C-alpha positions as CSV (number, residue, x, y, z in Angstrom):
1,M,74.9,33.2,-88.3
2,V,76.8,32.4,-84.8
3,F,74.7,28.7,-85.4
4,S,75.1,28.3,-89.4
5,H,78.4,29.4,-90.6
6,G,80.5,29.2,-86.7
7,K,82.0,25.9,-85.0
8,R,81.4,24.4,-82.7
9,C,82.8,22.7,-79.0
10,R,80.1,20.5,-76.3
11,V,82.2,20.0,-73.0
12,G,80.0,19.0,-70.2
13,G,76.4,20.2,-70.2
14,I,77.3,23.4,-72.7
15,T,78.1,23.7,-75.9
16,V,78.9,26.3,-77.4
17,L,79.2,28.4,-80.5
18,W,81.0,31.2,-81.7
19,A,82.0,32.6,-85.4
20,P,84.0,36.1,-86.2
21,G,82.4,39.0,-85.0
22,H,83.0,43.2,-85.1
23,P,86.6,43.2,-82.5
24,D,85.9,45.2,-79.8
25,E,83.3,43.5,-78.8
26,V,82.0,40.4,-77.2
27,R,78.4,39.1,-77.6
28,V,77.0,36.4,-75.5
29,G,73.7,35.3,-76.6
30,L,72.7,31.8,-73.6
31,V,70.1,29.6,-74.6
32,A,68.5,26.8,-72.1
33,S,65.1,24.4,-73.7
34,R,62.1,23.2,-72.2
35,R,64.2,20.1,-72.1
36,V,66.2,21.8,-68.6
37,G,63.5,22.0,-67.5
38,K,60.0,24.8,-66.8
39,A,60.8,28.1,-66.1
40,V,62.2,28.5,-62.6
41,V,64.9,26.4,-63.8
42,R,65.4,27.9,-67.2
43,N,66.3,31.1,-66.1
44,R,68.3,30.2,-62.8
45,V,70.4,28.4,-65.1
46,K,70.8,32.1,-67.4
47,R,72.0,33.3,-64.4
48,R,73.9,30.4,-63.5
49,L,75.3,31.0,-67.3
50,R,76.3,34.3,-66.4
51,A,77.7,34.7,-63.7
52,A,80.3,32.0,-65.0
53,L,81.1,34.2,-67.8
54,M,82.1,37.1,-65.0
55,E,84.5,35.2,-63.6
56,I,86.1,33.9,-67.9
57,D,87.1,36.7,-69.1
58,P,86.6,35.6,-73.2
59,A,88.5,37.0,-76.6
60,S,86.0,39.9,-78.4
61,G,85.3,39.9,-82.1
62,R,84.1,37.0,-81.1
63,D,80.1,35.6,-81.2
64,Y,78.6,33.6,-78.9
65,V,75.6,31.9,-78.3
66,I,75.7,29.7,-76.1
67,V,73.3,26.8,-75.3
68,A,72.3,25.2,-71.5
69,G,71.4,21.5,-71.0
70,R,70.3,19.8,-68.3
71,Q,73.6,19.3,-66.3
72,V,74.1,22.0,-65.8
73,A,71.3,22.8,-63.9
74,E,72.3,20.0,-60.8
75,A,75.8,20.8,-61.5
76,P,77.9,22.3,-58.9
77,F,79.1,26.1,-59.9
78,L,83.3,25.6,-59.9
79,T,81.6,22.9,-62.5
80,V,80.0,25.3,-64.8
81,V,82.9,27.9,-64.5
82,G,85.5,24.7,-65.8
83,W,82.9,23.4,-68.6
84,L,82.7,27.1,-70.0
85,R,86.3,27.1,-69.5
86,A,87.6,24.0,-71.2
87,T,85.5,25.1,-74.7
88,L,87.0,28.9,-74.7
89,G,89.6,27.4,-73.7
90,Q,89.2,25.6,-77.3
91,R,88.7,28.4,-79.7
């Protein structure tokens, strides 16, 4: 649903897709394809994105899909947080 009907925004190494969802909850899906790296790297990237989301309070009532690019694996954590803030701020 989010991929087919959602809006998308890309900043740095992160692409965020979002669509309206249940008004009281936020649902987030994290995607790191094989292009990002092997399983260990992909899992580390997803952990970094989860930690960055804890610092940002996304708007409720939306479903998000966050697609990580290769840059997320090598970028400093504060840069990743900045990319997420920029993409979630452009809703």
